[in-house]
All heavy atoms as an XYZ file, in Angstrom:
915
protein
N     -13.803     -4.552     13.570
C     -12.569     -5.025     12.964
C     -12.646     -4.828     11.457
O     -13.704     -4.882     10.874
C     -12.351     -6.503     13.263
C     -12.351     -6.872     14.714
S     -10.809     -6.384     15.424
C     -11.079     -6.940     17.064
N     -11.507     -4.600     10.828
C     -11.462     -4.413      9.393
C     -10.613     -3.210      9.025
O      -9.717     -2.809      9.751
N     -10.921     -2.605      7.876
C     -10.198     -1.454      7.357
C     -11.181     -0.335      7.076
O     -12.221     -0.558      6.444
C      -9.463     -1.846      6.071
C      -8.760     -0.726      5.299
C      -7.653     -0.092      6.132
C      -8.217     -1.265      3.985
N     -10.855      0.871      7.550
C     -11.706      2.032      7.292
C     -10.828      3.256      7.046
O      -9.633      3.249      7.326
C     -12.649      2.284      8.475
O     -11.920      2.518      9.657
N     -11.447      4.320      6.506
C     -10.761      5.588      6.293
C     -11.724      6.720      6.593
O     -12.949      6.526      6.628
C     -10.195      5.704      4.862
O      -9.334      6.840      4.791
C     -11.286      5.807      3.822
N     -11.161      7.902      6.811
C     -11.939      9.102      7.129
C     -11.090     10.282      6.701
O      -9.886     10.314      6.993
C     -12.221      9.139      8.628
C     -13.073     10.271      9.072
N     -12.954     10.811     10.326
C     -14.055     10.969      8.456
C     -13.845     11.777     10.469
N     -14.513     11.901      9.343
N     -11.677     11.254      5.996
C     -10.913     12.408      5.538
C     -11.533     13.682      6.088
O     -12.741     13.898      5.952
C     -10.853     12.474      3.992
C     -10.006     13.664      3.550
C     -10.283     11.179      3.422
N     -10.681     14.501      6.695
C     -11.103     15.802      7.194
C     -10.395     16.899      6.409
O      -9.178     16.849      6.204
C     -10.792     15.940      8.682
C     -11.544     14.977      9.581
C     -11.055     15.117     11.020
C     -13.039     15.207      9.500
N     -11.161     17.872      5.947
C     -10.674     19.050      5.242
C     -10.273     20.053      6.318
O     -11.126     20.720      6.904
C     -11.791     19.576      4.346
C     -11.488     20.896      3.670
O     -10.522     21.580      4.052
O     -12.265     21.268      2.767
N      -8.979     20.162      6.596
C      -8.527     21.033      7.672
C      -8.550     22.509      7.272
O      -8.525     23.375      8.144
C      -7.116     20.641      8.154
O      -6.212     20.682      7.055
C      -7.129     19.253      8.772
N      -8.610     22.809      5.986
C      -8.700     24.199      5.542
C     -10.067     24.788      5.882
O     -10.188     25.984      6.127
C      -8.444     24.294      4.038
N     -11.100     23.938      5.879
C     -12.464     24.412      6.121
C     -13.066     23.872      7.416
O     -14.188     24.210      7.760
C     -13.367     24.031      4.936
C     -12.931     24.672      3.669
N     -12.136     24.021      2.759
C     -13.148     25.915      3.194
C     -11.886     24.840      1.758
N     -12.472     25.997      1.991
N     -12.346     22.990      8.097
C     -12.829     22.447      9.354
C     -14.050     21.574      9.217
O     -14.975     21.647     10.024
N     -14.040     20.702      8.177
C     -15.203     19.842      7.939
C     -14.769     18.543      7.274
O     -13.654     18.437      6.778
C     -16.221     20.567      7.058
S     -15.601     20.960      5.404
N     -15.667     17.535      7.237
C     -15.366     16.310      6.490
C     -15.213     16.618      4.996
O     -15.838     17.559      4.485
C     -16.590     15.426      6.733
C     -17.233     15.984      7.958
C     -16.955     17.454      7.931
N     -14.405     15.846      4.312
C     -14.151     16.045      2.882
C     -15.196     15.312      2.045
O     -14.879     14.404      1.271
C     -12.741     15.599      2.531
N     -16.450     15.705      2.197
C     -17.557     15.072      1.464
C     -17.355     15.237     -0.039
O     -17.002     16.313     -0.514
C     -18.872     15.709      1.885
N     -17.537     14.148     -0.770
C     -17.437     14.177     -2.218
C     -16.060     13.874     -2.778
O     -15.897     13.814     -3.992
N     -15.051     13.676     -1.922
C     -13.712     13.352     -2.423
C     -13.692     11.924     -2.962
O     -14.228     11.013     -2.344
C     -12.664     13.504     -1.321
C     -11.243     13.246     -1.820
S      -9.986     13.380     -0.537
C      -9.981     15.153     -0.278
N     -13.058     11.752     -4.113
C     -12.903     10.422     -4.712
C     -11.691      9.724     -4.099
O     -10.645     10.343     -3.887
C     -12.728     10.542     -6.216
N     -11.853      8.424     -3.812
C     -10.800      7.622     -3.187
C     -10.723      6.275     -3.919
O     -11.749      5.717     -4.308
C     -11.107      7.361     -1.695
C      -9.998      6.544     -1.047
C     -11.338      8.668     -0.944
N      -9.510      5.777     -4.091
C      -9.305      4.460     -4.692
C      -8.421      3.636     -3.775
O      -7.430      4.140     -3.246
C      -8.655      4.581     -6.083
O      -9.401      5.499     -6.884
C      -8.607      3.240     -6.792
N      -8.797      2.388     -3.571
C      -8.023      1.448     -2.761
C      -7.377      0.413     -3.666
O      -8.039     -0.125     -4.564
C      -8.932      0.747     -1.746
C      -8.300     -0.382     -0.932
C      -7.234      0.155      0.025
C      -9.365     -1.148     -0.160
N      -6.090      0.160     -3.420
C      -5.330     -0.831     -4.185
C      -4.682     -1.824     -3.225
O      -4.352     -1.475     -2.096
C      -4.191     -0.164     -4.965
C      -4.626      0.849     -5.975
C      -4.818      2.174     -5.628
C      -4.813      0.486     -7.307
C      -5.209      3.116     -6.559
C      -5.197      1.426     -8.254
C      -5.398      2.738     -7.872
O      -5.779      3.677     -8.804
N      -4.456     -3.040     -3.704
C      -3.500     -3.932     -3.062
C      -2.192     -3.720     -3.809
O      -2.188     -3.402     -4.999
C      -3.924     -5.408     -3.144
O      -4.104     -5.769     -4.516
C      -5.200     -5.663     -2.361
N      -1.065     -3.879     -3.097
C       0.220     -3.643     -3.749
C       1.154     -4.814     -3.513
O       1.033     -5.537     -2.532
C       0.884     -2.351     -3.223
O       1.101     -2.462     -1.819
C       0.037     -1.129     -3.503
N       2.028     -4.991     -4.464
C       3.104     -5.995     -4.365
C       4.288     -5.379     -5.106
O       4.271     -5.289     -6.326
C       2.694     -7.307     -4.993
C       3.761     -8.384     -4.864
C       3.352     -9.684     -5.507
N       2.248    -10.323     -4.845
C       2.341    -11.202     -3.838
N       3.529    -11.501     -3.375
N       1.290    -11.744     -3.319
N       5.267     -4.910     -4.315
C       6.388     -4.198     -4.940
C       5.875     -2.927     -5.592
O       5.178     -2.138     -4.971
N       6.202     -2.728     -6.851
C       5.763     -1.540     -7.579
C       4.418     -1.747     -8.271
O       3.873     -0.818     -8.851
C       6.823     -1.138     -8.616
C       8.145     -0.719     -7.994
S       8.003      0.681     -6.858
C       7.615      1.987     -7.987
N       3.875     -2.961     -8.219
C       2.604     -3.246     -8.873
C       1.444     -2.973     -7.930
O       1.526     -3.252     -6.728
C       2.544     -4.694     -9.337
C       3.546     -5.020    -10.407
C       3.425     -6.469    -10.861
O       2.917     -7.313    -10.144
N       3.905     -6.735    -12.063
N       0.366     -2.419     -8.489
C      -0.837     -2.145     -7.710
C      -2.050     -2.650     -8.472
O      -2.134     -2.504     -9.684
C      -0.966     -0.646     -7.454
N      -2.981     -3.249     -7.749
C      -4.225     -3.757     -8.328
C      -5.392     -3.054     -7.647
O      -5.515     -3.106     -6.422
C      -4.344     -5.281     -8.116
O      -3.201     -5.912     -8.693
C      -5.617     -5.827     -8.736
N      -6.218     -2.398     -8.455
C      -7.351     -1.685     -7.873
C      -8.351     -2.659     -7.263
O      -8.729     -3.650     -7.885
C      -8.064     -0.834     -8.921
C      -9.204     -0.026     -8.338
C      -9.850      0.904     -9.339
O      -9.177      1.466    -10.199
N     -11.157      1.067     -9.231
N      -8.767     -2.366     -6.037
C      -9.752     -3.172     -5.321
C     -11.120     -2.509     -5.398
O     -12.125     -3.167     -5.639
C      -9.336     -3.366     -3.848
C     -10.409     -4.088     -3.060
C      -8.013     -4.088     -3.764
N     -11.152     -1.183     -5.177
C     -12.423     -0.465     -5.223
C     -12.166      1.026     -5.350
O     -11.082      1.510     -5.038
C     -13.258     -0.725     -3.971
C     -12.667     -0.144     -2.699
S     -13.699     -0.324     -1.233
C     -13.736     -2.090     -1.059
N     -13.180      1.727     -5.831
C     -13.177      3.186     -5.879
C     -14.505      3.647     -5.300
O     -15.537      2.987     -5.497
C     -12.999      3.671     -7.309
N     -14.481      4.752     -4.579
C     -15.707      5.256     -3.959
C     -15.579      6.751     -3.733
O     -14.489      7.322     -3.837
C     -15.993      4.526     -2.639
C     -14.869      4.549     -1.645
C     -14.810      5.514     -0.656
C     -13.847      3.598     -1.709
C     -13.760      5.541      0.247
C     -12.799      3.619     -0.799
C     -12.756      4.594      0.176
N     -16.693      7.376     -3.421
C     -16.753      8.795     -3.113
C     -17.163      8.941     -1.656
O     -18.119      8.295     -1.211
C     -17.762      9.506     -4.038
O     -17.350      9.302     -5.394
C     -17.828     10.989     -3.746
N     -16.449      9.785     -0.928
C     -16.727      9.960      0.493
C     -18.101     10.586      0.730
O     -18.522     11.486      0.001
C     -15.650     10.843      1.137
C     -14.229     10.294      1.067
C     -13.246     11.301      1.647
C     -14.120      8.959      1.780
N     -18.777     10.125      1.764
C     -20.110     10.630      2.101
C     -19.997     11.947      2.869
O     -18.911     12.506      3.024
C     -20.912      9.581      2.869
C     -20.336      9.252      4.237
O     -19.499      9.967      4.775
N     -20.797      8.149      4.817
N     -21.111     12.449      3.367
C     -21.146     13.748      4.042
C     -20.317     13.783      5.322
O     -19.971     14.864      5.804
C     -22.590     14.145      4.343
O     -23.169     13.204      5.237
N     -19.976     12.617      5.860
C     -19.138     12.546      7.050
C     -17.666     12.301      6.692
O     -16.841     12.063      7.567
C     -19.651     11.431      7.979
C     -19.058     11.517      9.372
O     -18.789     12.646      9.856
O     -18.835     10.457      9.986
N     -17.326     12.319      5.396
C     -15.955     12.092      4.960
C     -15.517     10.647      5.047
O     -14.334     10.353      5.150
N     -16.485      9.727      4.980
C     -16.191      8.285      5.109
C     -16.741      7.522      3.902
O     -17.582      8.024      3.158
C     -16.827      7.731      6.376
C     -16.311      8.383      7.646
C     -17.071      7.893      8.878
N     -16.713      8.646     10.056
C     -15.696      8.368     10.866
N     -14.931      7.335     10.629
N     -15.446      9.128     11.919
N     -16.287      6.277      3.770
C     -16.827      5.394      2.738
C     -18.319      5.215      3.003
O     -18.700      4.843      4.118
C     -16.094      4.049      2.789
C     -16.631      3.040      1.807
O     -17.412      3.354      0.928
N     -16.207      1.804      1.970
N     -19.180      5.451      2.029
C     -20.619      5.312      2.271
C     -21.058      3.899      2.650
O     -22.106      3.715      3.263
C     -21.259      5.750      0.957
C     -20.180      5.749     -0.048
C     -18.872      5.873      0.682
N     -20.241      2.898      2.343
C     -20.585      1.509      2.674
C     -19.962      1.051      3.984
O     -19.957     -0.136      4.285
C     -20.157      0.569      1.543
C     -20.890      0.882      0.260
O     -22.059      1.232      0.282
N     -20.189      0.801     -0.848
N     -19.418      1.977      4.758
C     -18.790      1.600      6.032
C     -17.373      1.120      5.823
O     -16.571      1.806      5.206
N     -17.054     -0.056      6.310
C     -15.707     -0.601      6.207
C     -15.316     -0.855      4.758
O     -16.151     -1.266      3.945
C     -15.605     -1.922      6.971
C     -15.743     -1.855      8.486
C     -15.756     -3.272      9.061
C     -14.644     -1.027      9.107
N     -14.044     -0.620      4.442
C     -13.529     -0.980      3.122
C     -13.427     -2.493      3.008
O     -13.743     -3.073      1.983
C     -12.176     -0.331      2.889
C     -12.137      1.189      3.050
C     -10.720      1.696      2.841
C     -13.096      1.858      2.113
N     -12.937     -3.111      4.074
C     -12.925     -4.560      4.215
C     -13.390     -4.846      5.623
O     -12.933     -4.205      6.566
C     -11.512     -5.151      4.093
C     -10.945     -5.198      2.720
C      -9.792     -4.500      2.421
C     -11.535     -5.961      1.729
C      -9.232     -4.552      1.162
C     -10.986     -6.020      0.466
C      -9.837     -5.312      0.184
N     -14.265     -5.811      5.794
C     -14.530     -6.233      7.164
C     -13.526     -7.327      7.511
O     -12.748     -7.776      6.665
C     -15.985     -6.632      7.406
C     -16.501     -7.664      6.432
O     -15.694     -8.428      5.893
O     -17.720     -7.718      6.223
N     -13.516     -7.731      8.760
C     -12.443     -8.599      9.262
C     -12.316     -9.925      8.524
O     -11.231    -10.463      8.409
C     -12.611     -8.844     10.763
C     -13.774     -9.727     11.092
N     -15.062     -9.273     11.080
C     -13.833    -11.028     11.412
C     -15.870    -10.278     11.395
N     -15.148    -11.345     11.613
N     -13.398    -10.458      7.979
C     -13.286    -11.771      7.313
C     -12.704    -11.663      5.910
O     -12.294    -12.657      5.334
C     -14.636    -12.496      7.308
C     -15.719    -11.756      6.559
O     -15.664    -10.515      6.486
O     -16.638    -12.422      6.051
N     -12.626    -10.443      5.331
C     -12.060    -10.275      3.993
C     -10.697     -9.601      4.010
O      -9.976     -9.635      3.030
C     -13.024     -9.467      3.132
C     -14.313    -10.219      2.870
C     -15.148     -9.507      1.834
C     -16.353    -10.359      1.516
N     -17.598     -9.799      1.830
N     -10.348     -8.969      5.114
C      -9.063     -8.293      5.225
C      -7.944     -9.324      5.283
O      -8.035    -10.309      5.997
C      -9.048     -7.423      6.488
C      -7.846     -6.507      6.681
C      -7.736     -5.505      5.530
C      -7.962     -5.773      8.005
N      -6.889     -9.088      4.519
C      -5.774    -10.022      4.453
C      -4.474     -9.305      4.822
O      -4.322     -8.112      4.584
C      -5.658    -10.589      3.050
C      -6.928    -11.274      2.569
C      -6.611    -12.513      1.795
C      -7.818    -13.232      1.268
N      -8.877    -13.513      2.145
N      -3.543    -10.050      5.392
C      -2.209     -9.528      5.643
C      -1.602     -9.144      4.300
O      -1.726     -9.880      3.320
C      -1.341    -10.584      6.369
C       0.113    -10.166      6.419
C      -1.886    -10.860      7.762
N      -0.985     -7.971      4.239
C      -0.374     -7.527      2.991
C      -0.207     -6.024      2.964
O      -0.366     -5.340      3.982
N       0.113     -5.510      1.780
C       0.328     -4.076      1.614
C      -0.763     -3.487      0.732
O      -1.248     -4.133     -0.208
C       1.718     -3.781      1.036
O       1.873     -4.502     -0.183
C       2.808     -4.183      2.026
N      -1.120     -2.247      1.055
C      -2.247     -1.572      0.417
C      -1.870     -0.131      0.113
O      -0.914      0.411      0.664
C      -3.471     -1.580      1.344
C      -3.992     -2.965      1.627
C      -3.427     -3.752      2.618
C      -5.050     -3.483      0.887
C      -3.905     -5.029      2.881
C      -5.535     -4.758      1.142
C      -4.954     -5.526      2.138
O      -5.426     -6.779      2.386
N      -2.667      0.497     -0.736
C      -2.504      1.915     -1.064
C      -3.892      2.551     -1.154
O      -4.762      2.054     -1.863
C      -1.777      2.082     -2.390
C      -1.647      3.535     -2.861
C      -0.842      3.628     -4.152
N       0.496      3.120     -3.875
C       1.202      2.377     -4.737
N       0.707      2.051     -5.913
N       2.407      1.954     -4.398
N      -4.060      3.652     -0.458
C      -5.239      4.499     -0.613
C      -4.807      5.747     -1.377
O      -3.790      6.370     -1.022
C      -5.819      4.907      0.741
C      -6.704      3.886      1.429
C      -6.904      4.245      2.900
C      -8.059      3.784      0.721
N      -5.539      6.106     -2.425
C      -5.237      7.298     -3.218
C      -6.432      8.233     -3.127
O      -7.553      7.860     -3.486
C      -4.926      6.944     -4.685
C      -4.644      8.207     -5.489
C      -3.746      5.977     -4.761
N      -6.178      9.447     -2.645
C      -7.208     10.447     -2.428
C      -7.060     11.541     -3.479
O      -5.983     12.120     -3.633
C      -7.058     11.055     -1.029
C      -7.141     10.034      0.079
C      -6.001      9.356      0.506
C      -8.346      9.751      0.695
C      -6.065      8.418      1.531
C      -8.423      8.811      1.713
C      -7.287      8.145      2.133
N      -8.127     11.854     -4.214
C      -8.104     12.866     -5.273
C      -8.325     14.248     -4.650
O      -9.417     14.807     -4.684
C      -9.155     12.559     -6.327
C      -9.011     13.423     -7.563
O      -8.219     14.388     -7.541
O      -9.723     13.152     -8.547
N      -7.257     14.793     -4.093
C      -7.305     16.040     -3.348
C      -7.570     17.238     -4.265
O      -8.403     18.101     -3.963
C      -5.981     16.223     -2.564
C      -5.910     17.574     -1.896
C      -5.829     15.105     -1.551
N      -6.876     17.334     -5.394
C      -7.011     18.495     -6.274
C      -8.441     18.644     -6.788
O      -8.995     19.751     -6.760
C      -6.042     18.387     -7.445
N      -9.043     17.556     -7.232
C     -10.421     17.645     -7.745
C     -11.391     18.074     -6.648
O     -12.325     18.845     -6.898
C     -10.869     16.310     -8.336
O     -10.121     16.022     -9.486
N     -11.173     17.583     -5.439
C     -12.036     17.961     -4.313
C     -11.983     19.465     -4.077
O     -13.024     20.130     -3.988
C     -11.606     17.202     -3.046
C     -12.205     17.758     -1.784
C     -13.527     17.487     -1.442
C     -11.476     18.581     -0.944
C     -14.088     18.022     -0.285
C     -12.016     19.108      0.206
C     -13.328     18.831      0.533
O     -13.884     19.370      1.655
N     -10.781     20.042     -3.988
C     -10.677     21.477     -3.723
C     -11.121     22.306     -4.920
O     -11.678     23.395     -4.758
C      -9.266     21.843     -3.258
C      -8.997     21.429     -1.833
C      -8.092     20.428     -1.537
C      -9.673     22.033     -0.782
C      -7.860     20.037     -0.227
C      -9.457     21.650      0.542
C      -8.554     20.655      0.818
N     -10.915     21.810     -6.146
C     -11.414     22.530     -7.331
C     -12.937     22.608     -7.323
O     -13.512     23.631     -7.688
C     -10.920     21.860     -8.614
C      -9.483     22.176     -8.923
C      -9.043     21.501    -10.212
C      -7.585     21.765    -10.475
N      -7.105     21.081    -11.675
N     -13.603     21.509     -6.909
C     -15.069     21.526     -6.825
C     -15.560     22.574     -5.835
O     -16.653     23.095     -5.978
C     -15.610     20.151     -6.416
C     -15.670     19.145     -7.531
C     -16.427     17.926     -7.069
C     -15.505     16.743     -7.072
N     -16.111     15.513     -6.600
N     -14.750     22.865     -4.827
C     -15.104     23.884     -3.834
C     -14.755     25.292     -4.317
O     -14.934     26.257     -3.591
C     -14.383     23.604     -2.508
C     -14.781     22.328     -1.778
C     -13.948     22.165     -0.513
C     -16.262     22.312     -1.447
N     -14.228     25.373     -5.546
C     -13.845     26.650     -6.161
C     -12.700     27.350     -5.412
O     -12.640     28.574     -5.362
C     -15.049     27.585     -6.283
C     -16.260     26.958     -6.932
C     -16.490     27.508     -8.297
C     -17.816     27.049     -8.865
N     -17.771     25.872     -9.613
N     -11.814     26.545     -4.830
C     -10.622     27.072     -4.179
C      -9.624     27.455     -5.273
O      -9.366     26.667     -6.181
C      -9.992     26.027     -3.231
C     -11.008     25.538     -2.212
C      -8.737     26.555     -2.578
C     -11.557     26.591     -1.309
N      -9.093     28.664     -5.212
C      -8.104     29.100     -6.188
C      -6.793     28.360     -5.931
O      -6.161     28.551     -4.887
C      -7.887     30.616     -6.080
C      -9.093     31.429     -6.494
C      -9.389     31.277     -7.974
O      -8.486     31.206     -8.804
N     -10.662     31.198     -8.327
N      -6.418     27.504     -6.861
C      -5.192     26.725     -6.751
C      -4.266     27.064     -7.902
O      -4.736     27.365     -9.007
C      -5.508     25.224     -6.779
C      -6.387     24.696     -5.644
C      -6.753     23.256     -5.897
C      -5.682     24.848     -4.317
N      -2.970     27.021     -7.687
C      -2.032     27.267     -8.791
C      -2.056     26.093     -9.761
O      -2.536     25.017     -9.437
C      -0.684     27.374     -8.080
C      -0.844     26.548     -6.848
C      -2.289     26.695     -6.435
N      -1.554     26.339    -10.969
C      -1.409     25.260    -11.952
C       0.076     25.028    -12.185
O       0.767     25.960    -12.595
C      -2.102     25.620    -13.266
C      -3.606     25.551    -13.205
C      -4.155     24.138    -12.984
O      -3.496     23.165    -13.416
O      -5.220     24.023    -12.385
N       0.631     23.892    -11.945
C      -0.054     22.737    -11.375
C      -0.269     22.921     -9.869
O       0.406     23.719     -9.215
C       0.905     21.577    -11.640
C       2.256     22.220    -11.670
C       2.048     23.604    -12.230
N      -1.211     22.143     -9.360
C      -1.505     22.182     -7.930
C      -0.309     21.681     -7.136
O       0.452     20.843     -7.604
C      -2.692     21.267     -7.597
C      -3.929     21.660     -8.336
O      -4.240     22.833     -8.453
N      -4.634     20.676     -8.847
N      -0.201     22.175     -5.893
C       0.841     21.658     -5.011
C       0.559     20.194     -4.691
O       1.441     19.348     -4.772
C       0.919     22.491     -3.723
C       1.981     22.010     -2.787
C       3.326     22.133     -3.115
C       1.653     21.421     -1.588
C       4.316     21.673     -2.262
C       2.630     20.954     -0.726
C       3.966     21.088     -1.063
N      -0.678     19.863     -4.301
C      -1.093     18.477     -4.063
C      -2.125     18.095     -5.112
O      -3.107     18.804     -5.299
C      -1.712     18.308     -2.672
C      -0.795     18.508     -1.485
C      -1.597     18.401     -0.184
C       0.335     17.504     -1.490
N      -1.915     16.989     -5.767
C      -2.862     16.489     -6.750
C      -3.577     15.279     -6.168
O      -4.755     15.339     -5.864
C      -2.136     16.149     -8.052
C      -3.087     15.878     -9.188
O      -4.256     16.208     -9.134
N      -2.571     15.259    -10.229
N      -2.846     14.191     -6.027
C      -3.346     12.989     -5.364
C      -2.461     12.714     -4.153
O      -1.244     12.865     -4.236
C      -3.289     11.772     -6.295
C      -4.261     11.856     -7.417
N      -3.946     12.418     -8.629
C      -5.539     11.474     -7.498
C      -5.003     12.360     -9.417
N      -5.984     11.789     -8.753
N      -3.070     12.324     -3.062
C      -2.315     11.896     -1.895
C      -2.417     10.378     -1.833
O      -3.519      9.828     -1.777
C      -2.870     12.527     -0.594
C      -2.227     11.892      0.627
C      -2.647     14.034     -0.598
N      -1.267      9.725     -1.874
C      -1.205      8.263     -1.794
C      -0.639      7.870     -0.443
O       0.400      8.399     -0.035
C      -0.304      7.687     -2.894
O      -0.837      7.956     -4.161
N      -1.320      6.956      0.209
C      -0.839      6.433      1.481
C      -0.626      4.936      1.313
O      -1.583      4.195      1.084
C      -1.844      6.707      2.620
C      -2.090      8.216      2.757
C      -1.337      6.097      3.931
C      -3.206      8.559      3.727
N       0.620      4.516      1.393
C       0.957      3.097      1.336
C       1.091      2.606      2.776
O       1.769      3.242      3.587
C       2.272      2.884      0.594
C       2.158      3.125     -0.901
O       1.073      3.509     -1.373
O       3.163      2.938     -1.599
N       0.466      1.491      3.064
C       0.486      0.978      4.434
C       0.399     -0.537      4.410
O       0.022     -1.138      3.411
C      -0.663      1.576      5.268
C      -2.035      1.286      4.725
C      -2.779      0.236      5.230
C      -2.564      2.048      3.707
C      -4.038     -0.044      4.727
C      -3.827      1.781      3.189
C      -4.563      0.735      3.704
N       0.766     -1.135      5.529
C       0.742     -2.586      5.635
C      -0.244     -3.053      6.682
O      -0.450     -2.391      7.695
N      -0.830     -4.199      6.426
C      -1.703     -4.883      7.378
C      -0.921     -6.092      7.877
O      -0.659     -7.024      7.115
C      -3.026     -5.343      6.711
C      -3.790     -4.165      6.116
C      -3.864     -6.157      7.691
C      -4.360     -3.203      7.112
N      -0.519     -6.058      9.134
C       0.257     -7.152      9.714
C      -0.632     -8.169     10.418
O      -0.275     -9.336     10.522
C       1.298     -6.604     10.690
N      -1.777     -7.717     10.921
C      -2.681     -8.576     11.693
C      -4.101     -8.398     11.165
O      -4.780     -7.422     11.510
C      -2.616     -8.232     13.182
C      -1.228     -8.285     13.727
N      -0.585     -9.479     13.985
C      -0.355     -7.311     14.031
C       0.628     -9.218     14.425
N       0.795     -7.911     14.467
N      -4.546     -9.315     10.340
C      -5.849     -9.188      9.683
C      -7.016     -9.240     10.660
O      -8.124     -8.839     10.306
C      -6.005    -10.273      8.616
N      -6.793     -9.670     11.883
C      -7.880     -9.747     12.862
C      -8.023     -8.454     13.665
O      -8.889     -8.351     14.525
C      -7.654    -10.929     13.809
C      -6.363    -10.815     14.588
O      -5.422    -10.162     14.147
N      -6.308    -11.444     15.734
N      -7.182     -7.448     13.398
C      -7.265     -6.157     14.079
C      -7.964     -5.141     13.190
O      -8.117     -5.354     11.990
C      -5.862     -5.653     14.432
C      -5.150     -6.508     15.454
C      -3.780     -5.953     15.808
O      -3.438     -4.818     15.387
O      -3.043     -6.670     16.494
N      -8.361     -4.018     13.797
C      -8.960     -2.931     13.011
C      -7.864     -1.956     12.594
O      -7.024     -1.570     13.412
C     -10.022     -2.177     13.816
C     -10.692     -1.118     12.998
N     -11.620     -1.421     12.031
C     -10.538      0.225     12.969
C     -12.014     -0.301     11.449
N     -11.373      0.716     12.003
N      -7.860     -1.585     11.326
C      -6.939     -0.588     10.791
C      -7.777      0.569     10.271
O      -8.621      0.394      9.395
C      -6.099     -1.174      9.649
C      -5.012     -2.098     10.131
C      -5.305     -3.397     10.526
C      -3.695     -1.665     10.192
C      -4.304     -4.242     10.974
C      -2.691     -2.517     10.635
C      -2.998     -3.795     11.024
O      -2.015     -4.642     11.466
N      -7.552      1.750     10.839
C      -8.248      2.963     10.406
C      -7.181      3.909      9.874
O      -6.179      4.169     10.556
C      -9.002      3.598     11.577
C      -9.761      4.814     11.191
N     -10.820      4.780     10.299
C      -9.611      6.112     11.557
C     -11.291      5.996     10.154
N     -10.577      6.831     10.904
N      -7.369      4.396      8.638
C      -6.388      5.258      7.984
C      -7.031      6.619      7.729
O      -7.653      6.833      6.685
C      -5.885      4.627      6.656
C      -4.797      5.495      6.039
C      -5.383      3.210      6.887
N      -6.916      7.545      8.688
C      -7.477      8.868      8.483
C      -6.518      9.763      7.696
O      -5.302      9.558      7.717
C      -7.664      9.397      9.907
C      -6.744      8.603     10.743
C      -6.442      7.330     10.027
N      -7.088     10.740      7.009
C      -6.299     11.735      6.284
C      -6.810     13.111      6.690
O      -8.017     13.369      6.631
C      -6.444     11.546      4.770
C      -5.750     12.586      3.891
C      -4.230     12.469      4.013
C      -6.180     12.437      2.438
N      -5.899     13.964      7.120
C      -6.191     15.366      7.397
C      -5.524     16.140      6.268
O      -4.312     16.017      6.061
C      -5.618     15.783      8.747
C      -6.006     14.895      9.935
C      -5.260     15.314     11.184
C      -7.494     14.908     10.161
N      -6.310     16.956      5.523
C      -5.764     17.528      4.293
C      -6.221     18.968      4.081
O      -7.331     19.338      4.465
C      -6.143     16.629      3.085
C      -7.631     16.666      2.792
C      -5.333     16.969      1.861
N      -5.334     19.742      3.486
C      -5.637     21.086      2.995
C      -5.018     21.161      1.592
O      -4.363     20.211      1.165
C      -5.020     22.146      3.921
O      -3.650     22.317      3.647
N      -5.189     22.267      0.873
C      -4.545     22.348     -0.444
C      -3.015     22.332     -0.374
O      -2.352     22.127     -1.376
C      -5.038     23.680     -1.007
C      -6.308     23.962     -0.294
C      -6.108     23.398      1.088
N      -2.450     22.545      0.823
C      -1.012     22.712      0.957
C      -0.327     21.679      1.837
O       0.908     21.657      1.925
C      -0.729     24.109      1.526
C      -1.482     25.139      0.773
C      -2.577     25.830      1.213
C      -1.263     25.562     -0.561
N      -3.039     26.660      0.232
C      -2.249     26.519     -0.887
C      -0.331     25.224     -1.541
C      -2.323     27.141     -2.111
C      -0.409     25.844     -2.776
C      -1.380     26.784     -3.040
N      -1.095     20.827      2.531
C      -0.454     19.879      3.438
C      -1.391     18.722      3.742
O      -2.598     18.811      3.502
C      -0.071     20.562      4.750
O      -1.231     20.962      5.451
N      -0.804     17.647      4.295
C      -1.616     16.528      4.765
C      -0.871     15.786      5.856
O       0.348     15.880      5.976
C      -2.019     15.587      3.632
C      -0.898     14.799      3.013
C      -0.563     13.529      3.486
C      -0.180     15.298      1.928
C       0.452     12.797      2.900
C       0.836     14.578      1.345
C       1.147     13.330      1.833
O       2.157     12.604      1.261
N      -1.627     15.053      6.654
C      -1.036     14.150      7.629
C      -1.944     12.949      7.781
O      -3.141     12.999      7.460
C      -0.809     14.843      8.980
O      -2.031     15.219      9.553
N      -1.362     11.881      8.275
C      -2.101     10.647      8.475
C      -1.491      9.909      9.662
O      -0.408     10.267     10.135
C      -2.094      9.764      7.212
O      -2.996      8.673      7.387
C      -0.701      9.238      6.895
N      -2.182      8.909     10.123
C      -1.723      8.099     11.240
C      -2.585      6.850     11.273
O      -3.596      6.766     10.571
C      -1.822      8.871     12.562
C      -3.198      9.426     12.844
C      -4.120      8.713     13.618
C      -3.601     10.656     12.317
C      -5.395      9.201     13.856
C      -4.871     11.147     12.564
C      -5.755     10.430     13.318
O      -7.026     10.914     13.554
N      -2.211      5.886     12.072
C      -3.066      4.719     12.256
C      -4.044      5.061     13.372
O      -3.685      5.202     14.524
C      -2.288      3.463     12.629
C      -3.257      2.292     12.799
C      -2.587      0.992     13.105
N      -3.634     -0.001     13.384
C      -3.394     -1.184     13.870
N      -2.168     -1.569     14.117
N      -4.389     -2.006     14.091
N      -5.292      5.208     13.015
C      -6.323      5.559     13.979
C      -6.933      4.329     14.614
O      -6.485      3.205     14.407
N      -7.966      4.565     15.386
C      -8.621      3.460     16.086
C     -10.031      3.246     15.557
O     -10.568      4.025     14.836
C      -8.670      3.743     17.572
O      -9.323      4.958     17.827
């Protein structure tokens, strides 16, 4: 139970190791940074859950993924400005006792997400 994320680089068919991610709590247009981390070799938070079930609260959150810097580190030729710079996913936690997994599938040109298990 808790909150987790996982990023897959669909352009290369691998986890997005080394991508920078920031988690915020949100209220309207205001956002408060909770934590920042770099994805491990499996494309996940190196500390496991972002929040475990006893710290997760009902509310709204934002995950921001630094997509442009990740692909630049891989020496991918990108236009200036990049098509995708940061991918922000705003989502809500309605039941703090459930597990919320927020995966991101990303390439330099597209992304998708869903509520995973």
